[in-house]
C-alpha positions, 0 to 999 in steps of 0.5 A, a space after each residue: 362576292 357573295 355573303 357567307 351565310 354559315 349554312 343558315 339557308 340549309 338550317 332554315 330550309 330544313 326547319 321549314 320542311 320539318 315544320 310543315 311536316 309537323 303542321 300537316 300531322 296536326 302538331 302545334 309544335 310545327 308552329 314554333 318550328 316555323 317561327 324558328 325557320 322564319 327567324 333563320 330566314 330573316 338572318 339569311 335576309 340580313 346577311 344577303 341584304 334582302 329587305 324583302 326576305 326580312 319583311 316577308 319572313 317578319 310577316 309570316 312569323 306574325 301570322 304563325 304566332 297568330 296561328 299558334 294563339 288561335 290554336 291554343 284558344 280553340 283547344 281550351 274551349 
C-alpha cells in the first residue's frame, strides 16, 4: 500500500520548476520558491518514509538559504 501524498508531490514539482524559471531570469524570489519546494519535498519524504529525500532536501534548503543571503549581501555592495 502506498502512502497518500495529497498532491504534495505535484505541488513540490510545480514549485521547483517555477523557482528554477525565476532563478534563471535573475529573480531573487526564485530562492524563496525553491525553499518552499524543498519543504514540500521534505513532506513527501516524510509521508513516504524516505529518509534520503528528507535529508537531501534539508541540505538543498540550507544551500538555497545561503544563496539567498549571499545574493542579498552582494546586492547591497
